[in-house]
C-alpha positions in Angstrom: 106.6 76.0 100.8 108.8 73.0 102.1 111.7 75.0 102.7 109.7 77.5 105.0 108.0 74.4 106.6 111.4 73.1 107.4 112.6 76.4 109.1 114.0 78.5 106.4 113.0 82.1 106.4 111.7 84.6 103.7 111.4 88.4 103.7 108.9 89.8 101.4 110.4 93.3 100.5 107.6 95.7 99.5 105.0 93.5 100.9 102.2 95.9 100.5 99.3 94.5 102.1 101.0 91.4 103.2 99.1 89.0 101.0 102.2 87.0 100.1 102.9 86.5 103.8 99.4 85.3 104.5 99.4 82.9 101.6 102.6 81.4 102.8 101.2 81.1 106.1 97.8 79.6 104.8 99.9 77.0 102.9 101.3 75.9 106.2 104.5 77.9 106.7 105.0 79.1 110.3 104.1 82.7 110.3 107.3 83.3 112.3 109.4 82.3 109.2 107.9 85.0 106.9 108.8 88.7 107.4 107.6 91.7 105.5 108.8 95.1 105.0 107.2 98.2 103.2 107.9 101.9 102.9 104.3 102.8 103.7 103.3 101.8 107.3 99.5 102.5 106.6 99.5 99.5 104.2 100.5 97.0 106.9 98.0 98.6 109.3 95.2 98.5 106.7 95.9 94.9 105.9 95.2 93.6 109.5 91.7 95.4 109.2 91.1 94.0 105.7 92.1 90.5 106.5 90.7 90.7 110.1 93.5 89.0 111.7 95.2 91.8 113.8 95.2 89.5 116.8 96.1 86.2 115.0 98.5 86.9 112.2 102.0 86.6 114.0 104.5 87.4 111.0 106.7 90.5 111.8 106.6 93.6 109.6 109.3 96.4 109.3 108.5 99.8 107.8 111.6 101.0 105.9 112.9 102.1 102.6 115.0 99.2 101.2 116.7 101.4 99.0 118.2 103.4 101.7 119.4 100.6 104.0 122.9 101.0 105.3 125.0 99.0 107.6 124.2 101.9 110.3 121.5 100.3 112.0 120.4 103.7 113.6 120.0 105.1 110.2 118.3 102.0 108.5 116.2 100.7 111.4 115.5 97.3 112.9 115.6 95.6 109.4 119.3 96.2 109.2 119.8 93.9 112.2 118.3 91.0 110.1 120.8 91.3 107.4 121.8 87.9 106.1 119.1 86.0 108.1 116.8 85.2 105.3 116.9 82.2 103.0 114.3 83.6 100.6 113.8 87.0 99.3 110.6 87.7 97.5 110.4 91.1 95.7 107.5 90.7 93.2 105.5 93.6 94.5 108.4 96.2 93.8 109.1 95.3 90.3 106.7 98.0 89.0 109.2 100.5 90.3 111.5 100.0 87.3 110.9 100.0 83.6 111.1 96.6 81.8 114.6 97.6 80.4 116.1 98.2 83.8 114.5 95.0 85.1 116.1 92.8 82.4 
């Protein structure tokens, strides 16, 4: 958390409901320093209702397929514009997509 408090940035790739983003913000990381991305936009919409923080939680989120990102920003969306801007990459919510053999 100290790194985020000191200005470093984190992306939670496959953030699902954004619980890790909120945890970081709860632990005193500025919400502007944490960003989420997920394939399913409905999850990010549901999270604001579930956490009841739609008007207060200030983290940005991007809806994209991280497996299809390219250097073409028109093809990949806004997330491509952020390439190289993160100090920390969290991907704990996407590891289930691969078998254990592939993960190791």
